C-alpha positions as CSV (number, residue, x, y, z in Angstrom):
1,M,15.7,5.0,16.8
2,T,13.4,6.3,19.5
3,Y,9.7,7.0,19.5
4,D,10.3,10.7,19.5
5,Q,12.4,10.4,16.3
6,L,9.7,8.3,14.6
7,E,6.5,10.1,15.7
8,K,6.5,12.5,12.7
9,F,6.4,9.5,10.2
10,L,3.3,7.8,11.7
11,G,0.7,7.1,9.0
12,K,3.1,8.0,6.1
13,K,4.8,6.0,3.4
14,V,8.4,5.4,4.5
15,V,11.6,3.5,3.7
16,V,13.1,2.0,6.8
17,T,16.8,1.0,6.9
18,Y,17.5,-2.0,9.0
19,M,20.7,-2.5,11.0
20,D,22.0,-5.1,8.4
21,G,21.5,-2.7,5.5
22,R,18.2,-4.1,4.2
23,H,15.4,-1.6,3.3
24,F,11.7,-2.0,3.9
25,R,9.1,0.2,2.2
26,G,5.5,0.6,3.4
27,V,3.2,2.7,5.6
28,F,4.2,3.1,9.2
29,T,0.9,2.2,10.9
30,N,1.6,1.6,14.6
31,T,4.0,1.0,17.4
32,E,3.9,-2.0,19.7
33,S,5.3,-2.2,23.3
34,E,7.8,-4.8,24.3
35,F,5.0,-6.6,26.2
36,D,3.0,-7.2,23.0
37,T,5.7,-8.5,20.7
38,A,7.3,-11.9,20.2
39,S,10.8,-10.4,20.1
40,G,10.3,-8.8,23.5
41,K,11.4,-5.4,22.1
42,D,9.5,-2.2,21.2
43,E,8.6,-2.5,17.5
44,I,7.0,-0.5,14.7
45,E,4.4,-2.0,12.4
46,L,5.1,-1.4,8.7
47,D,2.3,-2.3,6.2
48,A,3.9,-3.3,2.9
49,G,0.7,-4.0,1.2
50,T,0.6,-7.8,1.2
51,F,2.6,-8.2,4.3
52,C,3.0,-6.4,7.7
53,Y,6.5,-6.2,9.2
54,G,7.2,-5.8,12.9
55,L,10.6,-4.2,13.2
56,P,12.4,-3.6,16.5
57,L,13.1,0.0,17.2
58,D,16.6,-0.6,18.4
59,E,17.4,-2.4,15.0
60,I,16.3,0.5,12.8
61,T,19.1,2.8,11.7
62,D,17.1,5.3,9.6
63,M,13.6,6.1,8.4
64,M,12.8,8.4,5.4
65,E,9.4,9.6,4.1
66,I,8.4,8.7,0.5
67,L,6.7,11.6,-1.2
């Protein structure tokens, strides 16, 4: 996915579908550039409550808002 596709979800509760089919649920809090991540890829930050995930943009297949 691209930044433009994800922008509308920033600050909202979402479910993210990862490229291998796993799902992650949390609040989409931030994006990180490739220069600031261990993976060397642009990532999103997802706050799942007790853990924060850094998910590479190019490995996210879908994002859906939870109402």
